[in-house]
N, C-alpha and C positions, 0 to 999 in steps of 0.2 A: 504493500500500500504506500510505503514511503517513496518508492520510485515513481509511482503514479502522481503523487503530490509534487514531487520534484519536477516531473515533466510538465505539469500544468503551470507551475511557477515559471519555468523557462518559457512556456508559451505566452504568459502574461508579459514577461520581460521583453520577449521578441515583439509582441504587439505594441509595446511602448516606443519602440524604435522604428516601427513602420508608419506609413502615412495614415492619419485619421481623417484629414480633409484633402480631397483632390483639388488642385487649383481650378478655378472656374472664372467666369466673367467678373463677378464682384467678390470673389472669395480667394484669399491667398491660401496656398497649400500649407498644411501643418503636419508635422510628425507629432506623435504623442508626447515625446520628451520636451517639445517646445511649448507645451501648454502647462498651466498650473495643475490641472487635473491629471495629466499624464505623469507629472513629477510625483504627485501623491500616490498614484497607482504603482509607479516604479518603486517608490520607497517602501510601500506595503509589501510588494513582491520580494524585494530584497530582504526585508525582515523575515518573511516566511521562508525564503531560500536559506538564509543563515540558520534559522531554527531547525529546518529539516536536515541540513548538512550536519549540524551539531548532534541531532538525534542519530543520524546514520554513522557518524564517526565514533561517538562515545557509546553507542548502543543503549541509549537511555530511553525508557518508556515514560509516557506521561506528557502532560502539557499539550495534548493534541488539540485542545480547544483553541490554541493560538492559530493553528492552521485554518480551522473553521471560521474564526473571527476575521482573519486576514482575507480569506476567500469571500466572505460575506461583504466586507467593506469594499473590496475590489469590484465585486459584482454590482453593488449599489451605485458606486461612483461612475462606473462605466455605463450602466444603464441610464443614469441621469444625463450623462453627456450624450449618449446615443439618442435619447429622446429629444434633447435640445437640438441636435443636428437634424433629425428627421422633421421636427416641427418647423424649423427654419428652411427646410428643403435644401440643405447643403449636400454637395456630392461627397459621400462617405467613403473612406478608404478601408482597407482590411484590418488595420491595426486595432481599431476600437472593437471590432467583432472578436478578434483573438483575445483581447483583454476581458471582454464580457464572458466569452466562452470559458476561459481559464478560471475566472472567478466563480462561475456557476459550477464547474466541475470540482473545484476545491471545496465549495460548500457541500456539494453532493457527496464527496468522499468523506467528509466529516460526519454527515448524517448516516452514511453506511457504517462508519466505525462505531457510532453510538448504538445502532441496531445490533451490531455484532457483540458489543459488550453487554447489551440487554439480554441477549440469548444465552450468555455464559461462555461464548467462544472467546478464546484468548485473542488479544489484539495482535495484528501482524507486526 
């Protein structure tokens, strides 16, 4: 499960460096890292990446709620940005979609981990 979480965090980090807005007639093109929201998402993804790396290196169990919280905040911020872009009819790039997808999958992975613990199965 930790490799899946690590992959999704890498997906979010990649999404922050891709274009979020394609250049248009009245719109300048932006990458995710050039916006304030992209910097927030990148910071959250780096916090989650460091946490999962620490768990994998030292083989520590616990504090998995950090991954769920990071994924939930990434998903909320990216969906709000995506809603704003769609509402204003901006040409949207692939980076914001990757960030939203990665945040959704991180939150889903945490929910699956909670259900596994509820059934008595050991966490991976």
